[in-house]
N, C-alpha and C positions, 0 to 999 in steps of 0.2 A: 446587520440587525443582532441586539442581543436574541439569541434562541430561544432562552425563556421565556423572554416577550413575546415571541414569535406562536411558540407551542401554547401558551396560554389562549391562542386568540382560535374560534373554533370555526368560523366562515371567512371566505374571501372578503368581505365587506369589513369585518374586524380588523383583517390583515391590511386592508387599504388605508383603512382610518389610520392605522398605526404609520404608515408610510408618511401620510399627510401631516400628521406630528412631527417626526422627524425631519420632515424635509422643512417645515415652518421654523424648527430650531436650526436648523443649517442655513436656510435662506438669514435670519438673522444676524449670523454670524458672518455671511457672504456680504451683507449691507449693511456691515457697521463701519460708522465714519471712523471708529478708530482702528489702526491696524492690528489685527490678528496674527500672530506666528504659531506655527505648527512647531513644536521640538520633537523630534521622532527619535527613538531608542528603544531598540527591541522590534518586538513585531507590532505593527501598523496593519490590522487587516479589516478587510469587511466596514461595520461601523466606524470602526477606528479612522480607516483609511479615509471615509467620506467623510468624518469631521474635518480631518487633515485638508481635503480637497475645497472646503469650505471657506477656509483660512487664505490670507491673502499672500504668505510666504511661508515656505516649507524648507525646514534644515533637519537633515539626518545624520546620524553618526556614522562612519564608513568604519563598521566591524561586522563579523560573520552571523553576529546575530541580529541585527536591524534587517528587517524583510518587510515589504510593502506589497499589499494584492487585494481583490476584490474577488474572495473565495465562493463567493454566493453559488455561482454555477454549481461547483461540487456538490452541494444541498439540495440541488433542483430548482435553484432560484435566479433572480437576477438583481445586480445592486438596487435595493428599493429606496434610497433616500436623496435621490438627484445622482446618482454616483453615474450611469450610463451618460447623461447630459454634461456633467463636469469633464470626465473621462475625453467624451468627445470634444470639450473646446479647448482641451489642454494638450490632448496628444496627437499624432497625425492618425488616421484610421486606422492602418495596419497595426499599430502599438496599443489603441484602444480596443480594435478587436481581439489581439491576442491575451490582454489584460482579462477582458469580460467573459470571453470564450473557454478559456484554460483556467484563470484563477491560480494560475502558477505566482510563486513569490519572486518577488523583483528587488535583486539588491542594489544596495545603495549606488554603486558607480553606474550601474543601467539606468537606475531612476534619476539619475542628474541629467545623462546622453538623453533620454527621452522626454525630458520636461517634468517629470513627476515631482522630482523637486528642485529647490532652487539653488541650495548651497549643500556642502559636506563638510563635516569637520571630523578630525581623527580623535581616536578615543586617547585619554589621559594613560599612560601606562600599556606594557605589552601581556599583563597576566589578566585572568580573569575573578582576581580577588575582589573581594567587596570594597575595599579602600580604593581600588582603579575603577570599579564601576561609580562609585561615589563621586570621584572625582569628574569622572567623566560627565557624570549628571549636572555637577554644577558649573562646569564648564558650558555644556550644552546649553543649561539656562541661562545664562549670563551672555552667550551670544546671540540668544533669541531676544532677550532683552535690549540689548543694542540695537540689534535689527531692528526691532518693533520702534526704536528712537529714532533710526536711521530712515525709516520708513514716512516718519513722520515729519521730519526736517528734510526730507526730499535728497539725503546723501546716499541711499539706498532705493533703487527701484525695484519692482518684480519683473522685470522684463520678460516679454513672452518668448516663449523659446524661436528661435531661426527657422526657419522652414526649407528644405531642400526642394531643387527644382522640380523634382518628381514629385514631391507631396502636393507643390503647388498647383501642378497639372492635373493631377487625380483631385482634387478639391476641383477643380475648374470643368472636370468632365462630370463631376457628382451634381452640376448644375442641370445637367441635363438627362431627360427620362432614359434614353435610350442608353446613356453612360451609366446612369445607375441601376439601372435593370440588370445590363451586364455582368457590371460588379457583384449585387447583390445574390444573383443567381450562380455566379462562380463561389461565392460565400456559402451558400446553402448546399451546394453539392459536395462541397468540404465538410460541412457540418453532418450531412446525412451520411457519408463516408465513415466519418468517426463515431459516430452513434446508432447507425442504423435505425433512426428514429425512435430511440428506447429513451431518451432524454427530451424533454419539454423545453426545458430552460433555453438551451444555446439557440433554438428557433424562434424563439419569443425575444431575444436580445436581438437577433439581426431585423425581426419587426419592428422593434422599437428604433434601431440605428435607422432604418429607411425610413420611417415615419419622419425622424427628425431631420433627414436629409431632405426630405419632400417637402413638408410643412412646418419645421422649424423648431424651437426648443421646446416652446411652452408646448405644441402638440405631443411630441415626444415624451414630455414630462408625466403629460396625463396618463400616456399609454404606459409607461414605467409601473405608475402607480396601479394603473387597473391589471396589469400583468402580472405583478409583485404579487397581488393579493389571489388573483388566480393559481399561479405557481404555488401558494403556500399551502393548498389544500389538494394537491395532486396527492396520490399514492407513490409516485417517485419521490417527490420532496419527504414525505413522511419517511421514507425506507433510506433515504440517504443524511436525513436529518438523525436518524437512529444508529446508522453507520459512524455518524461525526461524534454522539455521544459515546458510543464503544470505543473509538480511538480514543476520546478523551479518558476513558475509565482506564484501557489500557495503556495507558503513557504514565499511570502512577503507582506505586508498589502498597499493596494494601495487605502486604503481611509481617507487616512490623520492623525494625530496626536491622538493617544488614551487618553483617562482619566487615570490616574495613578490608580493603583491596589493595594494596600497596603495587603488588607485582602480579602479572599473568602470566602462565604456562600453557603452551600450545603444543600437543602431540600431532604431527602430522603435517604435509605440505602440498597435500594434495590441492584441488581447487576451494575446497570446503575449509579445510585447516587453513590456508595461506590465506582466503578470505575472512574468515575470524579474526586471525592475526592483524591483518590492513585495518580493518574497521575497529578492532581494539587499540591498536597504535595510534590512529588517527585522532582517537577521544583523548590521547595523552598518557595511555598506560604504560609504564615500563613492561616488557614482555620477554619472557624465554622461550624460542621456539626451537623445536625438537624434533628430529627425523634421524633413524640411525643410517639412513643414506645420505652420504653428503652431496652427490650429484642431485638429489632429490631436495636437498637443504639449499642448493645454490639456485633450482628451479624457483623453489617458492619466494626465496628473497627477491630474486626479476620479477616476478609477479607483485610481489608487495612495492616494491619500488616505481615499477610502472605504473600501477593505480596512483601511488601516491603524487607521481608526475602528472598524472589527467587531472588531480584536485588543484593542483598548480594552475594548470591551464583553465581550468574552470572557475578560479579566482578564488576556491574556498579557503585554501592556504596559500602562503608565502612561499618562494624558493627556501628562504632562509628557515622557516618553520618547517617544513619539508625536511631539510637536513636536521632539526633537532629532533623530530620525529624518530628518523630511522637512528640517531644516536642511541635511543632508549633501547632498542631492539638486540638483544645477544641470540647467539644461536649454539646449539651444541649436536653432539651425535651421540653423547652419552645420555644417558636418562637421569644422571646427577645434575644434568644442568638444568633441571626442574625444582631441583631439593629444596629452594629457598622462597617458592612462590606462595601465594595466598588463594589462590585460584587456579587451578588446573583446568582444561579443557580436553579431552581425548578426541580426536579426531581422524585417526589413521586408517582405521579400517570399519568394515561392516560385519566382517567374519565373525559370528558369535562367540567362535571358541578363542581366537585370536584377542577378542576385546575383554573376555572373563581374564585371560592371562596376563595380559598387559594391565588390565585395573589392580590386578593383586600386587605387581611390581610398582605400580603408581604409589598405591598405598604404603608399601613399605619404605617408601624413600621420600615422600612429602611430609612436613609436620603435620602434627595431630589436628590443629585447626583449621589446616587448608580443607577446602569446599574442593570436591573432586565431581567434573560433569561428564558425562557420556553424550557427544554427539551422535545421535542414531535417528534413523528413519522408522524404524521398527521393533528393534530389539527392545523387550521389556525390561525396564530396569533393574526387578526386583531379581530376576533371572541371572541377568548380565552380573549382578554383584552377590549373588547368594554365598559366595565364600568368601566375601569381604568381612573384616573386623568392625570397621566404622560406615555401617548402613546409612547412619542418620547424616553422614557428609556427603552422601553420594546421589546427584540429582541427574536426568535427563535435560539436554536442550538438542532442539531440534532445529537448526538454522536452514533456511532456502534457497535455493540458486534461482538466478545469479545473486551471488550474497550482496554485493553491494549497493544492488536495486530493490532485491525484495524487502518489506516492510515488516516482516512476522518472525516474530520468535517463539515457538512453542517449547513452554519450560514443562518436563515431565515428573510431577513430584510422586514418590515412592510413598508407601504407607510410613517407612520408616524415618524419610527425609524430615528434617524438624524445621519448625517454623523459619529459623533464623536460617537453614540452608537456602529454602526456598527464597526468602528476602533478598537474601546476596546474590542470589542468581537471576532474579529480577532487578536487582541495582544494578549488576553488571550488563544485562540485556538492555534497559533503559538509558543507561548512559553510552552504549554503542548504537543509540539512535532507532532501536527497535520497537515496533507495538508489540507487547507480551500478553500471551496470554498462558496459562498455567493448567495443566490437565491431568487427568488421573492415570498410572501406569496400567497397562495393558497390550494386548498384540493389537501393535501399529498405532496406538494411541488415538488421536483424534483425526488431523488432517491426513494422514497417511491411509488411514483407514476409510473414511470418506472417498477419498482419491481410488483407494482399489475397487470401492463399488464402482466409480464412476465409469473407471477403465474396463471393468468386467461388462458393461453395459455397451460401452463405445466397441468393444470388440465384438461382440453379440452384431452390432449396426455393420462393424467393416465385414463379418462373415455374412451378412445377407444381403452385401454386393455394393454398397455405398464403397468409395474410393477416399482414401486419406485425405487428398486435396480438396475434394468436394464436401466430406465431414468438416473439415477444417472451416471451409468459407461458411457452410449452414450454423455452425456453433459461434461463429463471430455474428451473424445477424440476428441470433436469437438472444446476443449480450455478453458474451464471454470475452474479455478484453484481448485475451490470447486464445486462439481456436484450442481446441481440446487434442489435438492429434500433437500439436506444439507442445503442450503441458504434459504430455506422455513423453516424448523426445527429450524435453529440459529435465524432468524429473528422472529420467534414467529408464530405460526398459527393464535392464537387470535387477534395479531397485525395485521396481514395482513389481517385477516377477517373485523376488525374494520375498517381499512384502505381503504377497498375495498367498505365498506358502504359508506362511505363519498365519494369516487372516482365516485359511481356509481350516485349520485346526481349531477356530473358536467357533466354527459352525457344524453343528450336526450333521446336516444335511449336505455339507461341501458345496454350496452354492455356486461357489466361484471356481469349482474344479473342471468346469467343462471348457471354460475357454483358457485355462493356465497352459495348455497344449501349446497354443497360437503363440504367447509369451515365451515358452521356453524354447521353440525352436527358433524363434528369432533371437534368442539370446546365444543359444548354441552355433548359430551362424554369425554371431558377433555383430549384431546389429543392435547396440546397447543405447542407441541416442545421440542425441545434438553432440555431446562431448566427443566421440569420435568421428562425427560428422555423417553416420548412417543409424538410422532407425527406421520409423514410419514413412520417414522423407531423408532424402538424398543432399545432403549440403555440398556448398561450392568451399572453397577454403578459409572464406573469412566468416562462415557460418551464419551468414546474413541471408542468403538466399536458398531457397530449398524447391525441392521436384517429390512427383511421389516416388518412391524406393521400389523398383521394379520386384527386387528378392523378396521383400516384405509383402507386396500383392500377391506373387506367387504362392509364398506359405498361406495366407488368407483364403487366397481362392482355392488350394487344395482341400482346406475345410470348409469350404463354403456350407451355407445352410438356406434354405428357401425363405424369403420373408413371409410372415403370418398375417401381415397387413401393410398396405400401402406405406411407404417409408417416406412421407411427406416432411417439410418441415417441423409441422405442430407436433407429428408422431416422435419424431428425433426428439424434439423439446422436451416434451413431457415424460418421455421414459427417462432419459437423461435428471432431469429436476427431480422427479418423483423418487429415484433410488436415494440420491445424494442427500435430500431433505429426509425422507425415511431411516438413514443410516446416522444422520445426524442426531435424529430425536433418539433413536435406540440409543447411542452414545450416551447420551443426559439419562436416558432409562436407567441404564446400566452403572451409571456414576463415573464415567471416563471423563464426561464433560461438567465440569463444576458450576457453570452456569450457561443459561441459552444465549447471552452477551457473548461469552465467549467463542459459544458456536458460530454466531456471525460473523466474528472478526476472523475466526481462524479460515471458514470458508471463502470468506472476501477476499482477505488477504493473503492468505498462503495457497490457494488455487484459482483464483480469480472468478469466482461465483460472481454471475452479475449482479454488480453494486446496486443498480435501479430495483433490484428485488428486495436490497437490504440485508440478504442473508437467509438461511433456511427458516429461521425462526420467526424474523421481523416477517417475512414471507406468511409465513401460516397466521399471523396474528392479523395481517391487512386483509388478506385475502379467505382466509378461514381454512382451517383443516378438513373439513367436511367435505368440500371440493376437491381436495387432494386423494381422501382416501377413497371416493366415488371412482375418481380417474383410476385410481391402483388396484382397486377391484375389477375394474374393466381390464386390466393389463393383465392382471392375475389370471383370468379365465384365458387369455391368449397366450401370455409367455411363461406362465408357471408363478410357483412360490418365491422367485425374486420379487415379486411385487407385492408379497404380504405386508400390508400394514403391521407395524409394531404395536405393541400395548397402548403406549401414552400417548401415540397418535390418535388412534381410535377414540381413547378417553376425552382427547379434545375436540375431536368430532362430533361427540353427542352434545357439547356445551360450548356454545358460540361465544359464550361471556368469559370462557376460561383463556387467557391468555400467557404465553410464555413471556413476553417482555411487557412490564406494567407501562 
């Protein structure tokens, strides 16, 4: 559905009416006596795919930009224009479930295999040039016309997908109440394990499917319309649609024209440096990779090549394309190897003094027009660059780990950075495939700052007697996609410790200092997190399985404090949520955040703030700041000034009409 049309509806009935209008249009397509062919090039999502499903024949271009999906579940909805019913007719039950419950993109080859499209054509030309795209479009159009003619004269038939014996048996079992009950119960259990019941849309999709299997397509179609309307007015859907708009906003460059980047330089071959190099070279940029250690450089190259091989296995690129990308990579152990780049990213160290020294060396080597980016989690850019001569060309870039999977890039703009410098950094981040937010300079910026506040409360809860694995499970149940103890280990306990020290200096009352001793002792004992296999958890060699780390628990227990309230899931949930939301609002109040939208995107995509809440600011707009301030004042009486609401939050609590995001 077009989201703007959906948002204009105020009631479930209005949304249901919109659904019926769309269904009427698509039914006219499906029932047309003239064959209608869908020619698919690029993204075919949501209402676009529902339109294609109503057509008699579907042809798609076999390239990496063509994807098909019904992503409605990701904004708290279900396909509302007959999509659930057409997918059930067209695909096997597991494939239909997979598309509807995950909303994930289906690439052309898989779409052909599962029966989503009838035919694939190859693009004309190997490049992404306008000429190649136009040639492909014309070729697709011609093939579609010839196919329509073939459907008319009978030389081409839209044959149904051949069913395997497993699918045939499954369909037979679905005729029986007991078989259907068993299958749907298993599906509901899986959904509940994934969502913890925080997302109503997947369960409604299962209800529609079950009704269709039980009573037929007409009844399933009616239920689809009903639930589409009901879901469209839920708080979860409003929150998720807000996130969708936020993503769309943060995938555009709002800072004007960037400088051209013909070549990128990266300093450092640790997991972050090599990771940045891999996603940069994957997008076709010629790249110069520097590390003063030849051994580290070789390890970085192995990392990059292995990641590109994985992309070949996932069919994102061909083996030939992989070799072409690797050929664009130069390496060097001398700093002069980056002298001719247009954009350089320093990602070799978080040590403040080393960073300052290295920045001056970079500035003396690169050309005057080169943008210099500092990859840092917490070091204020103005301080790192205090002795630099070209402050206007220096900017901060905070990438998240694991780099290939994390969607967010936080760009830190100092007061001296020009609009062109910011635009150039944003342009590179967008081309690397990241969702980009731009924040102001200061201690720990935005995402690291709210993480430090979150970890402070998390350590307090651990000191009160909750074990890491127990807290991990509790935070997952309250909606964090990754348990918060895993977030700590992923981020690095040493990084959080150093960042918390920086942030402590920002607070007159040193609110974080009481828990710093725990982080300090963990770091001194070498428990740095997942990167070394030992943090709050102890990891197996694959880093995939973990158990509570007895040594970490001993340090925590040696500093144990008595709980002041019962440690219920609700108590823990609101202690964590209250502090992170309050700190996010404080960042906006102080000017670190440029907009509430950036704050929501940063919290959700950077730290895993529960998406169904929409982010700190969307949560306040939907649920009200007054409710949160009351909760915080109650906590403040028990736990102290860590729960003191900031000035801007109090202002919003006094006026329910005052919204952070309109």
